[in-house]
PLY file of the C-alpha trace (Angstrom):
ply
format ascii 1.0
element vertex 335
property float x
property float y
property float z
element edge 334
property int vertex1
property int vertex2
end_header
162.76 142.43 47.65
164.90 139.89 47.97
165.53 136.73 45.51
165.27 133.13 46.91
168.78 132.33 46.66
169.87 135.30 48.56
167.66 134.38 51.26
168.68 130.72 51.40
172.66 132.71 51.95
171.24 134.63 54.87
169.53 131.65 56.57
172.48 129.33 56.15
175.00 131.90 57.24
172.80 133.00 60.43
172.27 128.77 61.84
176.06 127.68 60.54
177.24 127.57 64.51
174.63 124.96 65.41
176.32 122.01 64.60
175.63 119.17 67.64
174.85 115.85 65.39
174.21 117.78 62.39
176.60 115.36 59.36
175.33 117.67 56.81
173.01 120.95 57.10
171.71 123.59 55.08
173.03 123.27 51.14
172.41 120.06 50.27
168.60 118.28 49.23
168.69 116.85 52.66
170.30 116.99 56.01
172.19 114.21 57.44
172.09 113.68 61.47
173.64 111.32 63.54
171.00 110.09 65.87
171.30 108.88 69.32
171.52 105.01 69.61
168.85 103.30 71.68
166.95 106.57 71.52
163.36 106.93 69.99
163.28 109.55 67.39
160.57 111.50 68.34
158.89 114.54 65.25
156.50 116.70 65.11
155.34 120.01 63.16
153.44 123.14 63.85
151.98 125.41 61.53
151.14 129.14 62.40
149.53 131.32 60.22
149.06 135.42 60.07
146.36 136.78 61.34
145.33 132.97 63.06
148.08 132.19 65.15
149.67 136.31 65.41
149.04 139.41 63.85
151.88 141.78 62.38
150.42 144.67 64.17
151.93 143.71 67.40
154.29 140.92 66.85
157.61 141.72 65.29
159.56 139.23 63.26
161.78 137.87 65.71
158.67 137.03 68.26
157.46 134.93 64.94
160.26 133.08 64.95
160.99 132.19 68.74
156.91 131.39 68.70
157.07 129.37 65.60
160.26 127.05 67.34
158.82 127.45 70.77
155.42 125.67 70.16
157.24 122.74 68.87
159.76 122.36 71.72
156.67 122.23 74.14
155.57 119.12 72.09
158.70 117.44 72.25
158.97 118.57 75.52
155.29 116.75 76.71
157.22 113.89 75.33
160.03 113.70 78.12
162.40 114.11 74.78
165.27 116.28 74.07
164.90 118.75 71.02
167.79 118.57 68.20
166.77 119.42 64.65
164.58 122.05 63.05
163.26 122.29 59.63
162.12 125.46 58.74
159.35 126.77 56.04
158.99 130.01 55.92
156.52 131.81 52.93
156.46 135.62 53.18
155.44 138.51 50.83
157.14 139.78 48.47
157.91 142.73 50.10
159.22 141.52 52.62
162.87 143.07 53.73
166.47 141.63 54.47
166.13 143.09 57.54
162.60 141.39 58.81
164.16 137.82 57.52
167.42 138.34 59.74
165.14 139.62 62.65
162.97 136.49 62.13
165.94 133.70 62.49
167.35 135.97 65.22
164.77 135.47 67.72
164.21 131.88 66.19
167.76 131.04 67.34
167.83 132.56 70.41
165.73 130.19 71.68
166.71 127.42 69.43
170.71 127.98 71.63
169.14 128.03 74.54
167.68 124.37 73.66
170.45 123.22 72.13
168.77 122.86 68.83
170.05 123.29 65.54
168.21 124.67 62.17
169.26 121.87 59.07
166.93 122.49 56.43
163.37 123.73 55.34
161.99 125.97 52.36
161.01 129.70 51.20
158.80 130.94 49.31
156.63 134.46 48.12
153.38 134.52 50.06
150.33 136.69 48.41
148.36 136.48 51.93
150.45 137.18 54.80
153.32 135.34 56.32
153.03 131.27 57.03
155.64 129.25 59.29
155.97 125.47 59.48
158.63 124.48 61.75
158.85 120.44 61.83
161.04 119.47 65.00
163.02 116.44 65.90
164.26 115.30 69.45
165.15 112.33 70.90
164.05 110.31 73.64
165.06 107.31 75.74
161.21 106.44 76.95
158.16 108.75 75.09
155.64 109.73 77.52
152.48 109.47 75.52
149.35 110.88 75.90
147.54 107.64 75.95
148.88 105.80 78.74
146.76 107.24 81.29
145.19 105.27 84.44
141.74 105.31 86.53
142.97 106.59 90.11
146.04 109.33 88.36
146.42 112.55 89.39
145.92 115.03 86.66
148.26 118.15 87.26
149.71 120.96 85.47
152.86 122.93 85.37
152.86 126.54 86.10
150.05 128.20 85.76
147.55 128.89 83.14
145.61 131.47 81.46
149.07 134.45 80.99
148.95 133.83 77.29
145.37 135.31 76.84
145.78 137.70 79.24
148.53 139.01 77.08
146.91 138.62 73.71
143.69 140.63 75.65
146.32 143.21 76.46
147.85 143.58 72.68
144.50 143.44 71.08
143.45 146.83 73.00
143.97 150.27 71.52
144.92 151.20 74.75
146.80 149.98 77.52
144.51 148.50 80.56
143.91 150.81 83.28
145.57 149.90 86.75
147.48 147.05 85.45
151.33 147.98 86.37
154.13 148.14 83.79
155.86 144.92 84.88
152.27 142.62 84.85
151.40 143.92 81.24
155.23 142.78 80.13
154.54 139.99 81.86
151.41 139.17 80.28
152.29 139.77 76.90
155.85 138.26 76.71
153.57 134.98 77.65
151.79 135.33 74.52
154.29 136.31 72.13
157.50 134.70 73.33
156.30 131.74 75.21
158.76 129.64 77.00
158.76 125.96 76.47
159.05 123.43 79.51
161.82 121.71 77.90
163.71 120.55 81.20
160.69 120.52 83.15
159.30 117.70 80.49
163.18 115.78 80.29
162.65 115.73 84.09
158.43 114.73 84.81
159.81 112.09 82.01
162.20 110.32 83.63
160.20 110.31 86.94
158.88 107.04 88.25
155.03 107.76 88.70
154.41 109.59 85.68
151.54 107.55 83.10
151.13 110.59 80.63
151.60 113.82 79.41
150.86 116.41 76.55
151.43 119.96 76.40
148.53 122.74 77.21
148.44 124.55 73.27
144.66 124.69 72.88
143.29 125.03 76.67
142.49 122.56 79.83
139.20 122.43 78.54
140.09 121.26 75.23
143.64 119.18 75.84
142.42 117.25 78.97
139.51 115.88 76.51
142.15 114.42 74.15
144.25 113.13 76.76
141.38 111.02 77.88
140.13 109.93 74.49
143.21 108.68 73.78
143.72 106.80 77.43
140.10 105.51 77.22
139.58 107.32 80.62
137.49 109.83 82.00
138.68 112.66 84.28
137.10 115.37 86.95
138.80 118.78 87.31
138.50 120.74 90.72
137.89 124.53 88.88
138.90 125.91 92.47
142.57 124.04 92.10
143.24 125.21 88.70
146.30 128.19 89.58
146.07 131.55 87.96
148.55 133.78 88.68
147.97 137.47 90.16
148.76 139.23 87.26
146.32 137.09 85.04
143.81 137.85 87.52
144.82 141.63 87.78
144.50 141.94 84.00
140.69 140.44 83.69
139.75 142.63 86.21
141.24 145.69 84.00
139.29 144.21 81.09
136.09 143.00 82.67
137.11 139.34 81.50
136.90 135.89 83.48
140.45 134.79 84.52
139.50 131.62 84.83
137.77 131.24 81.60
141.43 132.59 80.30
143.23 129.39 82.50
140.70 126.69 81.60
139.71 127.60 77.63
142.35 130.37 76.89
145.00 128.34 75.07
148.73 128.73 74.03
150.19 128.57 77.65
152.49 125.41 76.86
152.68 124.46 79.90
152.67 120.55 80.27
149.24 118.67 81.56
150.47 115.32 83.30
148.73 112.70 84.78
150.78 110.75 87.62
150.18 107.84 89.90
148.58 109.02 93.10
150.80 107.73 95.30
153.37 109.26 93.55
152.47 112.61 93.15
153.82 114.33 96.64
157.13 113.24 95.68
156.78 114.10 91.86
156.01 117.76 92.59
158.51 118.20 95.33
161.41 116.91 93.06
160.40 119.01 90.15
160.56 122.01 92.05
163.49 121.64 93.45
164.89 120.76 90.16
163.28 123.30 88.07
162.27 125.92 90.28
158.50 124.97 88.21
155.48 124.05 90.38
153.16 120.97 90.02
149.43 121.94 90.62
146.98 118.77 91.15
143.70 120.02 89.62
141.78 117.07 89.27
141.96 113.09 89.04
141.47 110.29 86.02
138.45 108.36 86.62
137.20 105.38 84.48
134.23 105.95 81.78
134.91 108.53 79.60
134.37 112.80 79.34
135.88 115.20 81.36
133.75 116.74 84.57
134.64 120.54 85.89
133.16 120.80 89.12
133.52 124.00 91.77
134.87 123.30 95.56
131.37 121.45 96.90
131.28 119.27 93.83
128.95 120.82 91.52
129.10 120.64 88.25
130.35 123.79 86.63
129.80 124.40 82.62
133.24 125.13 81.06
133.83 126.17 77.41
136.85 124.45 75.39
139.04 126.39 73.99
140.24 127.03 70.48
139.51 124.31 67.79
140.66 125.27 64.08
137.75 124.87 61.93
135.41 125.70 64.46
136.32 128.87 65.87
137.29 131.98 63.46
140.30 133.08 64.60
143.14 132.72 67.49
145.61 135.61 67.41
0 1
1 2
2 3
3 4
4 5
5 6
6 7
7 8
8 9
9 10
10 11
11 12
12 13
13 14
14 15
15 16
16 17
17 18
18 19
19 20
20 21
21 22
22 23
23 24
24 25
25 26
26 27
27 28
28 29
29 30
30 31
31 32
32 33
33 34
34 35
35 36
36 37
37 38
38 39
39 40
40 41
41 42
42 43
43 44
44 45
45 46
46 47
47 48
48 49
49 50
50 51
51 52
52 53
53 54
54 55
55 56
56 57
57 58
58 59
59 60
60 61
61 62
62 63
63 64
64 65
65 66
66 67
67 68
68 69
69 70
70 71
71 72
72 73
73 74
74 75
75 76
76 77
77 78
78 79
79 80
80 81
81 82
82 83
83 84
84 85
85 86
86 87
87 88
88 89
89 90
90 91
91 92
92 93
93 94
94 95
95 96
96 97
97 98
98 99
99 100
100 101
101 102
102 103
103 104
104 105
105 106
106 107
107 108
108 109
109 110
110 111
111 112
112 113
113 114
114 115
115 116
116 117
117 118
118 119
119 120
120 121
121 122
122 123
123 124
124 125
125 126
126 127
127 128
128 129
129 130
130 131
131 132
132 133
133 134
134 135
135 136
136 137
137 138
138 139
139 140
140 141
141 142
142 143
143 144
144 145
145 146
146 147
147 148
148 149
149 150
150 151
151 152
152 153
153 154
154 155
155 156
156 157
157 158
158 159
159 160
160 161
161 162
162 163
163 164
164 165
165 166
166 167
167 168
168 169
169 170
170 171
171 172
172 173
173 174
174 175
175 176
176 177
177 178
178 179
179 180
180 181
181 182
182 183
183 184
184 185
185 186
186 187
187 188
188 189
189 190
190 191
191 192
192 193
193 194
194 195
195 196
196 197
197 198
198 199
199 200
200 201
201 202
202 203
203 204
204 205
205 206
206 207
207 208
208 209
209 210
210 211
211 212
212 213
213 214
214 215
215 216
216 217
217 218
218 219
219 220
220 221
221 222
222 223
223 224
224 225
225 226
226 227
227 228
228 229
229 230
230 231
231 232
232 233
233 234
234 235
235 236
236 237
237 238
238 239
239 240
240 241
241 242
242 243
243 244
244 245
245 246
246 247
247 248
248 249
249 250
250 251
251 252
252 253
253 254
254 255
255 256
256 257
257 258
258 259
259 260
260 261
261 262
262 263
263 264
264 265
265 266
266 267
267 268
268 269
269 270
270 271
271 272
272 273
273 274
274 275
275 276
276 277
277 278
278 279
279 280
280 281
281 282
282 283
283 284
284 285
285 286
286 287
287 288
288 289
289 290
290 291
291 292
292 293
293 294
294 295
295 296
296 297
297 298
298 299
299 300
300 301
301 302
302 303
303 304
304 305
305 306
306 307
307 308
308 309
309 310
310 311
311 312
312 313
313 314
314 315
315 316
316 317
317 318
318 319
319 320
320 321
321 322
322 323
323 324
324 325
325 326
326 327
327 328
328 329
329 330
330 331
331 332
332 333
333 334
């Protein structure tokens, strides 16, 4: 058992090195931060709940710490912004050990250092019902890119590939390793779920690129998140399912466990790729520029159109039914 004051001291010691823009950090009632002149302050928050977003059976404390920050960096990245300061609220059972606390923050701070994020405060509490982690992340952008500004005629595109996190979850949830899938592929897929890598550099590059009109991150799946972008922008969209990018490893895992890789790619969620609307005449230049700058592919999967709703079609233009991804209060669990 660890006391609250001891816990705060451990957190303060672990985060003491991250000082960029921090006038006063952990130890006072509030953090005091030095913002950049002429930049807009960007704020986001995400809650991770044990047995909803992760299971301790396969998620180590360091994995939980990493993911809790990663999902917020992804939100900031989707605005074309730079992540700067995090506030971390952690509730966990009284039986938690100092080593588990240290590992949680080691995982979080490893990612924080990669992205120049300073942990500047938060809160702690005991919990009688597992782990609860809430991170509030502040960032800055000169020109935030919103999800409400897509236009008819724009291209719909996604970074990277989709479905890897769902493939990783399928592996983690099994009692035994799927036959016929190599160890490297299994490690890649499980890491995509446990320790997602937010597209921060890609988000900043796209946010500054001429022709990008709207952007959001893919946290709940293309079939759920694209309709949200369309509703906010007052438009519709059509997606060609044969254009959705799926990694070979995702397909191998799907075949091994008798699942549909396309269903993972459209509805699996937690890929934390970027969903981008871009002017059609600018798309080739934007896709080429992103690949040159970051090494990340940007794939055209459809088009924004007038009207409302999102249609999924096959290579012949025939309508295809696609299940929506995860939705809280509708689905029972995610982890």
